[in-house]
C-alpha positions, 0 to 999 in steps of 0.5 A: 500500500502507498502511504502519503504523509504530511508533516506539520500537524501530523509528525510535528504539532503546528498549534500554538500550544505545542508548536514544533513539538514532535508528535507522540509516537512519531518515530515508531510510526515512521518505522512501522510505515516505512517497514511495511509500505511504500511511503511518500511525502505529501507536504508543502515541504516536498515538491519534487525532491526531498532535500528541503524536506530532510533539512526541515525534519533533521532540525525537528525530529530526533536522530533515530528518525533519520533512517526512516525519513530517508526512506520516504520518497518525494512527490510533486504537485502544483496546486492540490496534493491529490495531484500526486496521489496514484489512485490506481493503487491502494493508498492512505493519505495522512493529513491534518488539513484538506481542501474542498478540491482535494476532497472532491478528487477523493470523491471522484475516485471513490477514495474518501475512506483513504484519507486519515485526518489527524488532529493532534490537539484532540488526540495527542497519541494519534500516531500511537493509535493508528495501524495499517494491516 
């Protein structure tokens, strides 16, 4: 399965209360998804290559996360993140914020259930609770 992964609001808190704090269980989550799935960055920090993505994360995630984040492949998109999703393969998209055109594209492909919305303020242990078979 392909996993499309956002960063801010998913791996790293982006609320004022916990701004830039690593999400609970982020390293274990990264290990789990990179061990079992094809993983792709789907974030504003990655458009075409992972250079900026890794620089951004190396300053924010613990050293033990580096071996996992280096395994995640880049995506390229212009306006909407759904431009980078391969709808012909099974996937999960993990993000904290989506926009109506993206939701419409998911509906068009009967893939609304593939979106996993993260809210670290409501559930700070979200990444510990998530599991993919």
